[in-house]
N, C-alpha and C positions, 0 to 999 in steps of 0.2 A: 076485580082486577088482579087480586093476588093469585087466583087460580091460573089466569092467563100467563102471568109472569113466571110461575113455577113450571108450567108445561112448556113454555117457550124456552126457558133456560135449559130444561132437560133435553128438549129437542135440539137446541143449538149445540149442546155438549155431545149428543149422539152424532149429529151431522159432522161436527168438527173431528171427532174420533174416526168416523167413517172416511172422511177425507184423508186423514193422516194414515190410517191403517190399510185401507183398501184402495182408494183412488190413487194415492201416491205411488202404488206399486204397479199400476197399469202402464205398460210401456208405450201404448198408443196414445196416452194422455200426458203430453209433456207439461201442460199447465193445468192446474186444478180449478174447477169452478168454485166460486165462493158461495157455498150452499147456506152458510150461516147468514150471509148478507141477504139472500133471498127469503129466508125464514123471517128475518126482521122486517123486510119490506112487506111481506104478506100480513104479518100480525099487526104492524103499524097501520097499514091500509084498512084492515078489517075493523080496527078499533078507533084509535085517536093518536094524536101526536104525543100526548102524555104517556100513553101506553108504549108508543114507539120509542120515546126517549128512555123509558125505564128498561124495556127489553133490549134495546140497543146498547145501553150502558152495561148491563149485566152480561150479555152475550159477548160484547167486546172485551170486557174484563176477563172472562173465561178464556177467550182466544189469546189475550195478552199473556196469560199464564201458561198456555199450551204452546205458544210459538216463541220464536227467537226475536220477534219484533220488540222494540222498546215499549216498556210498560206505558200504556195510555194511547198508543197509536190506534190500535183496533177499537179501543173504547171510544175514542173521539170520532173516528170515521163511522162506526156503527151507530153511535148516539145521534150524530148529525143526520145520517140516512133515515133512522127511525123517526126523527122529528119531521123531516121533509115528507117522507112517505105518509105519515100520519096526517099531514095537512091536506092530502088528497083523499082522505077517508070518505068513502061513499060516493066519490065522483064518477067512478066507472064501474062497469060490470065485468067481473073477473072470470066469467064462464067461458070465454073465448081464448084462443091462443095469442092473439095479437096484443091485447092489453098486458097480460103477464110478461110476454117477451119484451114489450116496450119498457115496462117497469124494471125488468132485469137489466136491460141495456142502460137506462138512465141511472139506475143505482150504481152500476159499474163505472160509468163516466163520473159520477159524483165521488165515488171512492178514490178513483185515480186522481181526479182534480184536487181533492182534499189532501191526499198523500203528497202530491207535487208541491202544494202550497206549504205544507208542514215541513217538507224537506228543505225549503228555502230558509226557514227559521231555525231548524234544528240540525242542518248539515248532513254529513254523510252517514250518520247513525240510522237514518231512515232510508231504507231501500226504496227508491222510487221507480216509476215506470218510464220506459222509453217509448214515446208515442209512435215512433217509426219502427219499433222493434216488434218481432213476432209474438213475444210474450203478452203484450198488451192486447193485441188483436185476437189471439187465441182465447184469452180470458174473457174478453168482451163477447166473443161468439159463444163460448161455453155457458156463460151466465145468461145470455139471451136465450139460448136453446134450452137450458135447464129450468128457467123460470116457470114455464107452463107445467112442467112435470112436478116441480116442488109445490107450486100453488095448488095443483090438482091433488097431490098427496095430502097436503095440509087441509084442503077443502073437505076431504073425506072425514076428517076429525075436527070439523069447524067448531063443534060444541066446546072443544078444549081450548081453542085459540080466539074465540070471539065472546065479547060481553053480551052482545045482542045478536039475534039471528037476522041475517040479510038474505034477500032473495038472490040466487046466483043464476037465474035464467037469463 
């Protein structure tokens, strides 16, 4: 499991820097997809909820230090997402577009819901989503559309991200 955690942490850091340095400068992309969230969902699903919690915690902590969000916000949302995605480990076949897209959609809904609940307890320090606003819908669309691409990319290097090999047919 140590190898998976190291590779996932490095990948999450690279994706977070890619989002900040490259994607944030694209004018046609007003909202960024949460690529780190998708990495966590993939690794959690391919392994277990224990691995998901661990990689979610470490990746969320990395994001907390890289972003302006309160310390612990990304850590909590990513850890919860890793746990829940890990509970579905092995339940579906990831080789198609529909399942990864659905997982990206559900992970985004979970992230937004968790952020909204935390904003009730912690007030205006947590920037929450407006469900009727365009930002929420754009991120939901981008995460749903990006999930098959991210899952496919990580699937090329599945030996780095999985403890045991699974059939992807």
